[in-house]
C-alpha positions as CSV (number, residue, x, y, z in Angstrom):
1,M,73.3,35.2,44.1
2,E,72.4,35.6,40.7
3,Q,69.9,37.7,39.5
4,K,67.4,36.7,36.6
5,P,65.5,39.8,34.9
6,K,61.9,41.2,35.6
7,E,59.5,40.4,33.5
8,E,58.6,44.0,32.6
9,D,62.5,43.9,31.3
10,R,62.9,41.8,29.3
11,E,62.8,42.2,25.0
12,F,62.5,39.4,23.0
13,T,63.6,41.0,19.7
14,G,64.5,37.6,18.2
15,R,67.8,38.3,16.2
16,G,68.2,36.6,13.5
17,M,65.0,36.3,12.5
18,T,63.4,37.4,8.5
19,S,62.3,40.2,8.2
20,I,61.1,42.9,5.6
21,F,61.7,46.5,6.2
22,G,62.1,45.6,9.6
23,A,59.7,42.8,10.9
24,P,59.8,39.5,11.7
25,I,58.6,38.1,8.3
26,S,56.3,35.7,10.9
27,W,54.5,38.6,11.5
28,V,54.1,40.7,8.2
29,A,52.2,36.6,6.9
30,L,49.9,36.6,10.1
31,F,48.8,39.6,8.9
32,G,48.5,39.0,5.4
33,A,46.9,35.8,6.5
34,L,44.1,37.5,8.9
35,M,43.2,41.1,6.0
36,G,43.2,38.0,3.7
37,A,40.4,35.5,5.3
38,L,38.6,38.0,7.2
39,S,37.7,39.6,3.5
40,I,34.8,37.7,4.4
41,V,33.3,39.0,7.6
42,P,31.8,42.0,5.9
43,M,32.2,45.2,7.9
44,I,30.5,48.4,6.1
45,F,28.1,48.1,3.1
46,Y,28.9,50.5,0.0
47,P,26.0,52.9,0.3
48,F,25.0,52.4,-3.9
49,G,25.8,48.6,-3.2
50,G,28.7,47.3,-5.4
51,G,30.3,45.8,-2.7
52,F,31.3,45.6,0.9
53,A,34.2,47.1,3.2
54,S,34.9,43.7,5.1
55,A,36.5,42.3,8.4
56,G,40.5,42.4,7.1
57,M,40.2,46.2,5.6
58,V,39.0,48.0,8.0
59,V,40.2,46.4,11.5
60,F,43.4,44.5,9.9
61,G,44.8,46.5,7.3
62,P,45.2,50.2,9.9
63,M,46.7,47.4,12.5
64,A,48.9,46.0,10.3
65,G,50.3,49.6,9.5
66,L,50.6,50.6,13.1
67,V,52.6,47.4,14.1
68,L,54.6,47.2,10.9
69,G,54.6,49.9,10.2
70,P,53.7,51.7,6.7
71,W,56.8,49.5,4.6
72,A,56.3,45.6,6.1
73,G,52.6,46.7,6.6
74,A,52.2,47.3,2.5
75,V,53.3,44.3,2.2
76,A,51.5,42.3,4.5
77,G,48.4,44.1,2.5
78,L,49.6,43.1,-1.0
79,V,49.8,39.7,0.5
80,G,46.4,39.8,2.3
81,G,45.0,41.5,-0.9
82,L,46.0,38.9,-3.1
83,I,44.2,36.1,-1.0
84,G,40.9,38.3,-0.5
85,M,40.4,39.3,-4.1
86,F,40.2,35.6,-4.8
87,I,38.5,34.2,-1.6
88,S,36.1,37.0,-1.5
89,P,35.0,39.0,-4.5
90,G,32.8,41.0,-3.4
91,S,35.3,43.1,-1.1
92,Y,37.9,43.6,-4.4
93,P,34.9,44.0,-7.1
94,L,37.6,46.6,-8.6
95,G,40.0,42.6,-8.3
96,L,44.0,43.9,-9.0
97,I,42.8,47.5,-8.3
98,D,41.5,46.9,-4.4
99,V,44.2,44.7,-4.1
100,I,46.7,48.0,-3.8
101,L,43.6,50.4,-2.8
102,S,42.0,48.8,-0.2
103,G,45.3,45.6,0.6
104,V,49.0,47.2,0.5
105,L,47.3,51.3,0.7
106,L,45.9,50.5,3.9
107,P,48.9,50.2,6.2
108,I,50.7,53.2,4.6
109,F,48.4,55.8,5.3
110,W,48.0,54.7,9.2
111,G,51.7,53.7,9.6
112,L,52.8,56.9,8.4
113,A,49.9,58.7,9.4
114,K,53.2,58.9,12.6
115,P,54.0,62.5,12.9
116,H,57.9,60.8,12.6
117,Y,56.4,59.9,9.1
118,H,55.2,63.3,8.2
119,K,57.4,64.4,5.3
120,I,56.0,61.9,3.7
121,Y,52.9,61.4,5.1
122,I,51.6,65.1,4.2
123,P,53.1,65.5,0.2
124,F,51.1,62.0,-0.3
125,T,47.9,63.1,1.2
126,L,47.7,66.8,-0.5
127,F,48.7,64.2,-3.6
128,W,45.4,62.7,-3.3
129,I,43.2,65.6,-2.6
130,V,44.1,67.6,-5.3
131,Y,43.5,64.1,-7.5
132,Y,39.9,63.9,-5.8
133,F,39.1,67.4,-7.0
134,F,40.5,66.8,-10.9
135,V,39.7,63.0,-11.6
136,P,37.7,61.8,-12.9
137,Y,35.0,65.4,-13.0
138,Y,37.3,67.6,-14.8
139,I,40.2,64.9,-16.3
140,P,39.5,63.4,-18.4
141,G,35.2,65.2,-17.4
142,Q,33.3,65.2,-20.4
143,A,36.1,64.5,-23.1
144,G,36.2,61.7,-21.2
145,G,32.1,60.8,-20.8
146,F,32.2,62.2,-16.8
147,G,29.7,64.8,-16.5
148,A,30.8,67.8,-14.3
149,V,30.3,68.6,-10.9
150,T,29.1,72.6,-9.2
151,Q,30.9,73.8,-7.3
152,P,31.3,74.5,-4.6
153,N,29.4,72.4,-3.6
154,Y,31.8,68.9,-4.5
155,F,34.5,70.4,-3.0
156,F,32.6,71.1,0.1
157,S,31.2,67.7,0.2
158,F,35.1,65.6,0.7
159,I,36.0,68.6,3.1
160,W,36.8,66.1,5.3
161,G,40.1,65.1,3.2
162,P,41.6,68.5,3.9
163,L,40.7,68.9,7.2
164,G,41.7,65.7,8.0
165,L,45.0,65.6,6.7
166,L,44.8,69.8,9.0
167,F,43.5,67.5,11.8
168,V,46.6,65.5,11.8
169,I,49.5,68.5,11.2
170,L,47.8,70.0,14.5
171,M,47.4,67.6,17.0
172,Q,49.0,64.1,15.9
173,K,51.6,64.6,18.0
174,R,49.9,65.6,21.4
175,L,47.2,62.2,20.7
176,L,50.8,60.0,20.3
177,K,51.2,61.4,23.6
178,W,47.8,60.7,24.7
179,M,47.9,57.2,23.9
180,K,51.7,56.9,25.4
181,D,51.1,58.6,28.9
182,P,51.8,56.1,31.2
183,A,50.0,59.2,33.1
184,S,46.7,59.5,31.1
185,G,43.8,57.0,32.1
186,T,42.1,54.8,30.5
187,I,39.0,57.5,29.0
188,K,41.9,60.0,27.9
189,R,44.3,57.4,26.2
190,L,40.7,56.0,24.2
191,V,39.9,59.0,22.7
192,G,43.5,59.5,21.6
193,Y,43.3,56.8,19.7
194,I,40.7,57.0,18.3
195,L,41.6,60.7,17.4
196,Y,44.9,59.2,15.5
197,M,42.5,57.6,13.4
198,V,40.8,60.4,12.1
199,G,43.7,61.5,9.8
200,P,44.5,57.9,8.2
201,T,41.2,57.0,7.1
202,S,40.0,60.4,6.3
203,A,43.1,60.2,4.1
204,W,42.6,57.0,3.3
205,L,39.3,57.1,1.9
206,L,40.4,60.0,-0.8
207,P,42.1,57.2,-3.1
208,W,39.9,54.1,-2.3
209,I,36.9,56.4,-3.5
210,G,38.3,58.4,-5.6
211,V,39.7,55.8,-7.9
212,Y,36.1,54.1,-7.8
213,F,34.5,57.5,-9.0
214,W,36.6,56.9,-12.7
215,A,36.6,53.1,-12.5
216,L,32.6,52.5,-12.5
217,N,31.9,56.0,-14.3
218,Y,29.9,57.8,-10.9
219,P,27.4,60.7,-12.2
220,P,28.7,63.4,-10.0
221,Q,25.3,63.7,-7.6
222,T,26.2,60.5,-7.0
223,A,29.2,60.9,-6.0
224,E,29.0,64.3,-4.1
225,L,26.3,62.4,-1.7
226,N,28.6,59.4,-1.2
227,N,31.2,62.2,-0.1
228,W,28.8,63.8,2.4
229,V,27.9,60.3,3.7
230,A,31.4,59.2,4.2
231,W,31.3,61.1,7.5
232,Y,29.1,58.6,9.2
233,F,29.2,55.5,6.7
234,Y,33.1,55.3,7.2
235,I,35.1,57.6,9.0
236,L,32.8,57.6,12.0
237,P,32.3,53.5,12.5
238,I,36.3,53.1,10.7
239,S,37.9,55.6,13.6
240,V,36.7,54.3,16.5
241,V,36.3,50.3,16.1
242,T,40.5,50.9,14.3
243,G,40.8,52.8,17.4
244,I,39.0,50.4,20.0
245,V,41.7,47.6,18.5
246,G,44.4,49.7,18.0
247,M,43.9,50.5,21.8
248,L,44.0,46.7,22.8
249,L,46.2,45.8,20.5
250,I,49.7,48.0,21.0
251,R,48.5,48.1,24.5
252,A,49.2,43.9,24.6
253,L,51.9,44.0,22.8
254,D,53.9,46.7,25.3
255,K,53.5,44.7,27.8
256,S,54.8,41.5,26.1
257,G,58.1,43.0,25.4
258,L,58.0,41.4,21.8
259,R,59.4,43.2,18.5
260,R,59.3,46.3,18.2
261,V,59.8,46.7,14.1
262,P,61.2,50.4,13.6
263,G,58.9,52.8,12.8
264,S,55.4,51.1,14.2
265,L,53.7,52.6,16.3
266,L,55.0,50.6,18.7
267,D,59.2,51.6,18.3
268,T,59.8,54.6,21.1
269,N,62.6,55.9,18.8
270,T,60.5,57.4,16.2
271,D,57.9,58.9,18.5
């Protein structure tokens, strides 16, 4: 008598589906559409005005990186960013620059946060830490019309950048185990997800905020204050929201047996 495979043993790999960096093109289009469409929904208003971070950015940008991996996620972010730029100027006030900052870079940072990619993630984040320190208040500095910052106050005001990178190096593998270990209870798994998001959140803020300092010529005192409030304006809420949504989405996709994109958080071969 023929035995049918158990439901939990079935995996729908979707062979023959058109793919981008291993992800079905339909998934890339879906995440891009969600990022773009939800760009009209404010989630976090910028502390000094001028725009807001949308639900498309805060929620589905990171989810694209987790589910699709960094490279296919970046394509989805590009699609979402271009849509959002036209329908929600308030969440993309810098136009095409924001398509990169608030579209493409979000999935890249969250996708690369997986320990498998740390050879790329660590130098990439280090680059942005150095950029944040020097640009624009030293390069081009006063010659370019920017004020002078006070050290070491300015460096300590964005200490969340270096600390976030150190946290990823020391803790990300352990947190990934908390997230995926069947023995982990719901609370431990949720804590793992939330803490897992702290690293990519703090890393992504470096280009996202740093480029704004240059583009809008922030006074040094305003920039320093913006850095201090980033802890509770951005890092805490984004980490919590993406941690909760990430746990629910990843667990649902894991149980569904749907295709696992190589290099994504769902791909056990790269854990």
